[in-house]
C-alpha positions in Angstrom: 167.1 -110.4 -44.7 165.9 -111.2 -48.2 162.6 -112.3 -49.8 161.1 -111.7 -53.3 157.6 -109.5 -53.4 156.1 -108.3 -56.3 155.8 -104.9 -57.6 152.4 -104.5 -56.9 152.5 -103.0 -53.4 149.3 -102.3 -51.8 147.1 -99.4 -52.6 149.2 -96.4 -51.4 150.4 -97.8 -48.3 150.0 -101.4 -49.1 147.2 -104.3 -49.6 148.6 -105.5 -46.3 148.1 -102.0 -44.4 144.7 -101.4 -46.2 143.1 -104.5 -44.7 144.4 -104.0 -41.1 142.5 -103.0 -38.3 143.6 -99.8 -36.8 145.0 -101.8 -33.6 146.8 -103.8 -35.7 148.1 -101.4 -38.4 150.3 -99.8 -35.4 151.5 -102.7 -33.9 155.0 -102.8 -35.2 155.9 -106.4 -33.6 153.1 -108.0 -35.3 153.1 -106.3 -38.7 155.9 -108.7 -40.1 153.9 -111.9 -39.3 150.9 -110.0 -41.2 152.8 -109.4 -44.3 153.9 -112.9 -44.2 150.3 -113.9 -43.9 149.2 -111.9 -47.0 152.2 -113.1 -49.1 151.4 -116.8 -48.6 147.8 -116.3 -49.4 149.0 -114.7 -52.7 147.6 -111.0 -52.1 150.4 -109.7 -54.2 150.5 -110.4 -58.1 153.5 -111.6 -59.8 153.7 -109.8 -63.0 157.0 -108.2 -62.4 159.2 -109.5 -59.4 161.5 -107.3 -57.2 164.3 -107.9 -54.4 163.8 -106.7 -51.1 167.0 -106.1 -49.4 167.9 -104.0 -46.2 171.3 -103.4 -47.8 172.3 -100.0 -49.5 170.0 -98.9 -52.6 171.3 -99.6 -55.9 171.8 -96.6 -58.1 169.5 -96.3 -61.3 171.8 -94.0 -62.8 174.9 -95.9 -62.0 173.4 -99.2 -63.0 172.4 -98.3 -66.6 174.8 -99.2 -69.2 173.4 -96.5 -71.4 173.5 -93.5 -68.8 176.3 -91.2 -68.0 175.6 -89.2 -64.9 177.6 -86.1 -66.3 175.3 -85.8 -69.3 171.8 -84.7 -70.0 170.8 -88.4 -71.0 167.5 -89.8 -69.5 167.8 -92.5 -67.1 166.8 -96.2 -68.0 164.0 -97.3 -65.9 164.8 -100.2 -63.6 162.5 -103.2 -62.7 163.6 -103.3 -59.0 162.7 -101.3 -56.1 164.6 -101.7 -52.9 163.0 -100.9 -49.7 164.0 -98.9 -47.0 165.6 -100.8 -43.9 163.1 -100.4 -40.9 166.1 -99.4 -38.7 166.9 -96.5 -40.8 163.5 -95.1 -40.9 163.6 -93.1 -37.3 167.3 -91.9 -38.2 166.1 -90.5 -41.5 163.3 -88.7 -40.0 165.4 -87.3 -37.3 167.8 -86.0 -39.9 165.0 -84.5 -41.7 164.1 -82.7 -38.6 167.5 -81.4 -37.6 168.0 -80.0 -41.3 164.3 -78.1 -40.8 165.7 -76.7 -37.6 168.4 -74.8 -39.6 165.5 -72.9 -41.5 167.5 -73.4 -44.6 164.3 -74.1 -46.6 162.7 -70.8 -45.7 164.4 -68.0 -48.1 162.5 -67.4 -51.5 165.7 -68.0 -53.7 166.2 -71.7 -52.2 162.4 -72.8 -52.6 162.5 -71.0 -56.3 165.5 -73.0 -57.0 163.8 -76.4 -55.8 160.8 -75.5 -58.1 163.2 -75.0 -60.9 164.7 -78.6 -60.0 161.3 -80.5 -60.2 160.7 -78.9 -63.6 164.1 -79.9 -64.8 163.3 -83.5 -63.4 160.6 -83.8 -65.7 162.0 -82.2 -68.7 165.3 -84.2 -68.8 163.3 -87.4 -68.0 160.2 -86.9 -70.3 160.6 -90.1 -72.3 162.0 -92.1 -69.4 158.9 -91.3 -67.4 156.4 -91.7 -70.0 157.8 -95.1 -70.4 157.5 -96.2 -66.8 153.9 -95.2 -67.1 153.5 -97.9 -69.9 155.2 -100.3 -68.1 153.3 -99.9 -64.9 149.7 -99.0 -66.3 149.9 -100.2 -69.8 149.1 -96.7 -70.8 150.4 -95.0 -74.0 152.4 -92.1 -74.8 149.1 -89.7 -75.0 148.0 -90.6 -71.4 151.2 -90.0 -70.0 151.5 -86.8 -71.8 148.0 -85.3 -71.1 147.5 -86.9 -67.4 150.8 -86.7 -66.0 153.7 -84.6 -67.7 152.3 -81.6 -69.3 150.0 -80.8 -66.6 152.7 -81.1 -63.9 154.8 -78.3 -66.1 151.9 -76.1 -65.9 151.4 -76.5 -62.0 155.2 -75.6 -61.6 155.1 -72.6 -63.8 152.0 -71.4 -61.8 153.8 -72.0 -58.5 157.1 -70.2 -59.8 155.1 -67.3 -60.9 153.3 -66.8 -57.8 155.6 -67.8 -55.2 156.8 -64.5 -54.1 153.4 -63.2 -53.6 152.6 -66.2 -51.7 155.2 -65.8 -49.4 154.7 -62.1 -48.6 153.6 -60.6 -45.4 149.9 -59.2 -45.7 148.9 -56.4 -43.6 145.5 -56.6 -42.3 143.2 -54.3 -40.2 143.3 -53.8 -36.7 139.9 -53.2 -34.8 139.2 -51.9 -31.5 140.2 -52.4 -28.8 143.4 -54.1 -30.2 144.4 -50.7 -31.7 144.1 -49.0 -28.4 147.8 -48.3 -28.3 148.3 -46.6 -31.5 150.1 -46.7 -33.9 150.0 -50.4 -34.1 150.1 -52.7 -37.3 148.8 -56.4 -37.8 150.5 -58.7 -40.2 149.8 -62.0 -41.5 152.7 -64.2 -42.6 153.2 -67.8 -43.9 155.7 -69.9 -42.4 156.4 -73.5 -43.2 154.9 -76.1 -41.0 157.8 -78.2 -40.9 158.5 -81.7 -41.7 155.8 -83.4 -44.0 154.8 -86.8 -44.6 153.5 -87.3 -48.1 152.1 -90.7 -49.3 151.3 -90.7 -52.8 149.4 -93.6 -54.8 149.6 -95.7 -57.8 146.9 -94.4 -60.1 148.5 -91.3 -61.1 152.0 -91.9 -59.8 153.7 -88.6 -61.2 151.1 -86.2 -60.9 150.0 -87.3 -57.2 153.4 -87.5 -56.0 154.8 -84.3 -57.4 152.0 -82.2 -56.6 151.6 -82.4 -52.9 155.7 -82.4 -52.9 155.8 -79.2 -55.3 153.4 -77.5 -52.9 155.0 -78.6 -49.8 158.7 -77.5 -51.0 157.1 -74.2 -52.1 155.7 -73.6 -48.5 159.1 -74.3 -47.2 158.8 -77.7 -45.7 161.4 -80.6 -45.5 159.6 -83.7 -46.9 159.6 -87.4 -46.4 158.1 -89.0 -49.1 156.5 -92.7 -49.3 155.3 -93.5 -52.8 153.5 -96.6 -54.2 155.3 -99.8 -54.5 152.8 -101.1 -57.0 154.0 -98.8 -59.7 157.6 -100.2 -59.1 159.2 -98.9 -62.4 157.8 -95.3 -62.0 158.5 -95.4 -58.1 162.2 -96.7 -58.7 163.1 -93.9 -61.5 161.4 -91.1 -58.9 163.3 -92.5 -55.9 166.6 -92.2 -58.1 165.8 -88.8 -59.6 164.7 -87.2 -56.2 167.6 -88.5 -54.2 170.3 -88.1 -56.8 170.8 -84.3 -55.7 171.0 -83.5 -59.3 167.8 -81.7 -59.3 166.7 -81.0 -55.4 168.6 -80.5 -52.4 169.2 -83.9 -50.6 168.0 -82.2 -47.3 164.9 -81.4 -48.8 163.4 -84.6 -49.7 163.8 -88.3 -48.1 162.4 -91.1 -49.8 160.8 -94.2 -48.1 160.1 -97.3 -49.9 158.4 -100.3 -48.6 155.2 -102.1 -47.8 153.0 -102.2 -44.8 155.9 -102.6 -42.4 157.7 -99.4 -43.6 154.2 -97.4 -43.7 153.3 -98.5 -40.1 157.1 -97.3 -39.0 156.6 -93.9 -40.8 153.0 -93.4 -39.0 154.5 -94.2 -35.6 156.5 -91.0 -35.4 155.4 -87.3 -35.3 155.0 -85.1 -38.4 154.2 -81.7 -38.7 151.9 -81.9 -41.6 150.5 -85.2 -43.4 149.4 -85.7 -47.0 147.6 -88.9 -48.1 146.0 -90.0 -51.2 144.2 -93.4 -51.5 141.2 -95.3 -50.3 139.1 -94.6 -47.5 140.1 -97.4 -45.5 143.6 -97.0 -45.2 142.6 -93.1 -44.8 141.2 -94.0 -41.6 144.0 -95.6 -40.3 146.3 -92.7 -41.3 144.1 -90.4 -39.8 143.8 -92.2 -36.5 147.8 -92.3 -36.5 148.1 -88.5 -37.1 145.3 -87.7 -34.6 147.6 -89.1 -31.8 149.9 -86.4 -32.6 147.2 -83.7 -33.3 149.2 -83.7 -36.9 147.3 -81.2 -39.5 146.3 -84.3 -42.2 145.3 -84.1 -45.8 143.2 -86.9 -47.0 142.4 -87.4 -50.6 140.3 -90.4 -51.1 137.4 -91.4 -53.4 134.1 -92.8 -53.6 131.0 -93.5 -56.2 131.1 -90.5 -58.4 127.4 -90.1 -59.8 126.8 -88.7 -63.3 123.2 -87.0 -64.0 121.9 -87.4 -67.4 118.6 -85.5 -67.6 116.3 -85.1 -70.7 117.5 -82.0 -71.2 121.1 -83.1 -71.8 122.8 -83.3 -75.3 122.7 -87.0 -75.3 125.8 -87.2 -77.9 128.1 -85.0 -76.4 127.2 -86.5 -72.7 127.9 -90.0 -74.4 131.0 -89.1 -76.1 132.5 -87.2 -72.7 131.3 -90.2 -70.4 133.1 -92.8 -72.6 136.4 -91.2 -72.9 136.5 -90.0 -69.2 135.6 -93.5 -67.9 138.2 -95.4 -70.3 140.9 -93.0 -71.2 141.3 -91.8 -67.5 143.2 -94.8 -66.7 140.8 -97.4 -67.4 138.7 -96.2 -64.5 141.3 -96.2 -62.3 141.0 -92.6 -60.8 139.4 -91.3 -58.0 137.7 -88.7 -60.2 136.4 -91.3 -62.7 132.4 -91.4 -63.6 131.2 -94.3 -61.6 127.7 -94.6 -62.7 125.2 -92.8 -64.5 121.8 -91.6 -63.2 119.8 -91.6 -66.5 116.0 -90.2 -67.0 114.0 -93.0 -68.3 112.9 -90.7 -71.4 116.4 -90.6 -73.0 117.7 -94.0 -71.4 117.5 -95.8 -74.9 119.1 -92.5 -76.7 121.9 -92.5 -74.4 122.9 -96.4 -74.2 122.9 -96.2 -78.2 125.1 -93.1 -78.2 127.4 -94.5 -75.3 127.9 -97.7 -77.1 128.4 -96.1 -80.5 131.1 -94.0 -78.8 132.9 -97.2 -77.2 133.0 -98.7 -80.5 134.6 -95.7 -82.0 137.2 -95.0 -79.5 138.2 -98.4 -78.2 137.2 -101.2 -80.9 138.0 -104.6 -80.2 140.8 -104.8 -82.7 142.6 -102.1 -80.4 142.8 -104.4 -77.6 146.1 -106.0 -78.6 147.7 -102.7 -78.4 147.5 -103.0 -74.5 150.3 -105.4 -74.2 152.8 -102.7 -72.9 155.0 -103.4 -76.1 154.0 -100.2 -77.9 154.1 -97.0 -75.9 152.0 -95.1 -78.5 149.1 -97.6 -78.1 147.3 -98.6 -74.8 144.3 -96.4 -75.0 142.4 -98.4 -72.4 145.4 -99.4 -70.4 145.8 -102.0 -67.6 144.7 -102.7 -64.2 147.6 -102.2 -61.5 147.3 -106.1 -60.6 145.9 -109.3 -61.6 144.2 -109.1 -58.3 142.7 -106.1 -59.1 141.7 -107.1 -62.7 139.9 -110.1 -61.0 138.0 -108.1 -58.4 136.7 -105.5 -61.2 135.6 -108.4 -63.4 133.7 -110.4 -60.5 131.6 -107.2 -60.1 129.9 -107.9 -63.1 127.6 -110.6 -61.7 124.0 -111.7 -62.0 123.0 -108.8 -60.1 123.4 -106.5 -63.3 122.7 -106.9 -67.0 125.6 -106.3 -69.6 124.4 -104.2 -72.6 127.9 -103.7 -73.6 131.0 -105.5 -73.4 131.8 -108.1 -70.7 134.0 -110.0 -72.8 137.7 -110.0 -74.1 139.1 -109.8 -70.6 142.3 -111.1 -69.7 142.9 -110.8 -66.0 146.3 -112.7 -66.1 147.7 -109.7 -68.5 145.7 -107.3 -66.1 143.6 -106.4 -68.9 139.7 -105.6 -68.4 137.7 -104.5 -71.5 135.5 -101.6 -71.7 132.0 -102.7 -70.2 128.4 -101.1 -69.7 125.9 -102.5 -67.3 122.4 -101.9 -66.1 122.4 -102.1 -62.5 120.0 -101.4 -59.4 120.7 -100.2 -55.8 121.3 -103.9 -55.0 123.8 -104.7 -57.8 127.3 -105.7 -56.9 128.5 -102.9 -58.8 127.0 -100.5 -56.7 128.0 -101.5 -53.2 131.9 -100.0 -53.9 133.7 -97.8 -55.9 134.3 -99.8 -59.1 137.9 -98.6 -60.0 137.7 -99.8 -63.4 136.6 -99.7 -67.0 133.1 -100.8 -66.2 130.2 -98.4 -66.3 127.0 -98.9 -64.4 123.7 -97.1 -65.6 120.7 -96.6 -63.5 117.3 -95.9 -64.8 115.3 -93.3 -62.9 111.8 -91.8 -64.0 112.8 -88.2 -63.3 115.4 -85.9 -61.9 114.0 -85.9 -58.6 113.9 -89.6 -58.4 117.7 -89.4 -59.3 118.4 -87.0 -56.3 116.5 -89.3 -53.9 118.4 -92.1 -55.1 121.8 -90.6 -54.2 120.5 -89.1 -51.2 119.2 -92.2 -49.5 121.9 -94.7 -50.8 125.1 -92.5 -50.0 124.7 -88.8 -48.8 122.4 -89.6 -45.8 125.2 -91.9 -44.7 127.9 -89.4 -45.0 129.4 -90.9 -48.3 129.6 -87.9 -50.2 131.2 -88.1 -53.8 134.7 -86.4 -54.5 133.4 -85.6 -58.0 129.7 -84.7 -59.0 128.8 -84.8 -62.9 125.9 -83.6 -64.5 124.8 -83.3 -68.1 121.8 -80.9 -68.7 121.5 -77.7 -70.5 119.2 -76.4 -67.8 120.5 -74.1 -65.5 117.7 -74.6 -63.3 118.4 -78.3 -63.1 122.2 -77.7 -62.6 121.7 -75.3 -59.4 118.8 -78.2 -58.4 121.4 -80.9 -58.6 124.3 -78.8 -57.1 122.0 -77.7 -53.8 120.9 -81.1 -53.2 124.3 -83.2 -53.8 127.3 -82.3 -51.4 130.4 -83.1 -53.2 134.2 -82.3 -53.3 134.3 -80.9 -56.8 131.8 -80.5 -59.6 131.8 -80.7 -63.4 128.8 -79.6 -65.6 128.5 -81.1 -69.1 131.9 -82.8 -68.9 134.3 -85.0 -66.6 137.3 -85.4 -65.1 139.2 -82.4 -66.7 138.2 -79.8 -63.8 140.7 -81.9 -61.5 143.8 -80.3 -63.7 142.5 -76.8 -62.7 145.2 -75.7 -60.1 143.3 -72.2 -59.6 140.4 -74.0 -57.7 140.7 -76.1 -54.8 140.9 -80.0 -54.9 139.6 -81.9 -52.2 136.8 -84.2 -50.8 133.8 -83.9 -48.4 132.6 -86.5 -45.9 134.2 -89.9 -46.7 135.6 -88.7 -50.0 138.3 -86.7 -48.3 139.3 -84.2 -45.7 141.0 -80.7 -46.6 142.0 -79.6 -50.1 145.2 -78.7 -52.1 146.3 -77.5 -55.8 148.0 -74.2 -56.0 147.8 -71.4 -53.9 145.5 -73.7 -51.5 148.3 -76.5 -51.2 150.6 -73.6 -50.5 148.4 -72.7 -47.6 147.8 -76.2 -46.6 151.2 -76.7 -45.9 152.0 -73.5 -44.4 151.0 -72.0 -41.1 149.8 -68.4 -41.3 150.9 -66.7 -38.1 149.2 -63.4 -37.1 151.3 -60.8 -35.7 150.6 -57.4 -33.7 153.4 -54.6 -34.1 153.0 -51.9 -31.3 154.8 -48.8 -31.8 153.4 -47.0 -29.0 155.8 -47.1 -25.9 153.8 -44.6 -23.7 153.6 -45.2 -20.1 152.1 -41.8 -19.0 148.8 -41.6 -17.5 148.0 -38.3 -19.7 148.0 -41.0 -22.5 143.9 -41.9 -23.0 145.3 -45.4 -24.1 147.4 -45.9 -20.8 144.4 -44.3 -18.8 142.0 -46.6 -20.3 143.9 -50.0 -20.4 145.3 -50.2 -16.8 143.7 -50.5 -13.3 142.1 -48.8 -11.2 138.6 -48.9 -13.6 135.7 -46.6 -12.8 132.8 -45.9 -14.5 134.3 -43.0 -16.9 136.6 -45.7 -18.0 133.8 -48.2 -18.8 131.9 -45.1 -20.5 134.9 -44.5 -22.5 135.5 -48.0 -23.5 131.9 -48.7 -24.4 131.5 -45.5 -26.5 134.8 -46.2 -28.7 133.6 -49.8 -29.0 130.4 -48.5 -30.8 132.5 -46.4 -33.4 132.5 -49.3 -35.9 128.8 -49.2 -35.7 128.5 -45.6 -36.5 131.3 -45.8 -39.3 130.6 -49.0 -40.7 127.8 -48.1 -42.8 129.9 -45.2 -44.6 131.9 -48.1 -46.1 129.0 -48.7 -48.5 129.3 -45.1 -50.0 133.1 -44.9 -50.0 133.0 -45.6 -53.9 130.8 -42.8 -54.4 132.6 -40.6 -52.0 135.7 -41.4 -53.8 134.4 -39.5 -56.9 132.3 -36.8 -54.7 134.7 -35.6 -52.5 137.3 -34.6 -55.1 134.6 -32.8 -57.0 133.3 -31.1 -53.5 136.9 -30.1 -52.7 137.4 -28.6 -56.2 134.0 -26.6 -56.0 135.0 -25.5 -52.5 138.5 -24.3 -53.4 137.0 -22.4 -56.4 134.2 -20.7 -54.4 137.0 -19.6 -51.8 138.9 -18.2 -54.8 136.1 -16.1 -56.0 135.5 -15.0 -52.4 139.1 -13.8 -52.1 138.9 -12.0 -55.5 135.5 -10.3 -54.4 137.3 -9.0 -51.1 140.2 -7.7 -53.2 137.8 -6.0 -55.6 135.6 -4.2 -52.8 138.3 -4.1 -50.1 
């Protein structure tokens, strides 16, 4: 069976799946008909065509005339993506589960070798990966360097450096009455969850694919990976590299490519842990599917991220950083992108002037021609992922808002949307949904209290908490006021988006912006099951042993009194912990003084004896 589909597969799982009701999404017999309906109504853009085939995959490495499999040359990106046959998905999952059952992923050295392999994958194919980002997203080399490749190398290095410590068994306290049969020891050990399903998006196709994959492998899991088919070049290249056996053990990662039908088939199966990054609508479908199996699920979604600009902000600094984060950040196609600004009226004119100045300086109209994808060092604005998405973003700028910057030079057929700034109200179209494009909305408010009330009444009260909260102010009082009033997944003060690259802190949403968190140790923890163990070394059965006497029947008032008395010991000795630091200093001094006094007394006895 063959048919032609575009390279712009649906957001994460697919456009088709994201528009299915939950009841339809998991009905495999109807999925084919639904896909045909979407295809016939031109839901897919035709920028780059790809051929779907149920035959065996065509190797990127072997198909390139310029690539030698036995050399260190980089692979040449391919414009095609072969979909996984539906019939092979169930055997693939069975194979993954059978492989995991051998526990080959458990040893430290094996896990470390896989992390080394991911690092080599990036270093060996640095230019090729950068090129695929340019082809799929219209982004230049600097974007690929800063947002995708360099950051991933840092994450890998951090995981490698800490992997042994993360895997180590920890000894933890054993309270009464658990410690009745002393000596005992309590331990906490991280074990792999098993077979992980990872569904990654198109907007950061390298970072948001390799980050959860890295952490799942570090935790000792076998992974089934579903990447977005919208980024056809990047997905094709990563599929070949991850499946080649050159960088990773082929038992560790199983790649499934496809659209709604393949994703639906995947979600019919039970996994031990699932990670999904994408939109709220599809996230709900994924969560419903995994709930049937009670599978732990990480949902990294999104939402409308507010930016508070108060009268105490450094206006020039705020304008520059917001403009950069909105446009350079993949032309607004990031879940962490600033969505709208709440600006106090007293500084609104100054802020708008500074913002327009920053836009002109960073992204002049003359640079728009560099976004045609021909020059890998240009593309400072980048392109939309599809013609359809470009048309959606442009259509949000309608009569319900007032354009104060840009609004022209769009070329939706080439997937290009020019940076635009609009004045909006709560009723504006741009304020109804996440913009996900280089359009920045400005909402003017009388004061900070009004700005907080705006977010609370329109979003927070409905559980629509932002993934990221941004605030620009020099006042620590205002910073605390905003952070206390507005729940969010993460927060940045006087900056935007860069905080999400910090793998020392967790990254995750709250409410409709996500469920759970990962990054670094937090990702390792999510993909691990921490099993508590009690090791009892007392094998006594004698009734002369107080523990045996107290634990086993028959019970009487004496045993109850003894049990209650021992239970109260923590209440007595607990306060002593507060003076422990002082005691560590005073006890040696007191002991030394006691020994000194005893020595004097001995000498006196000798003298007078």
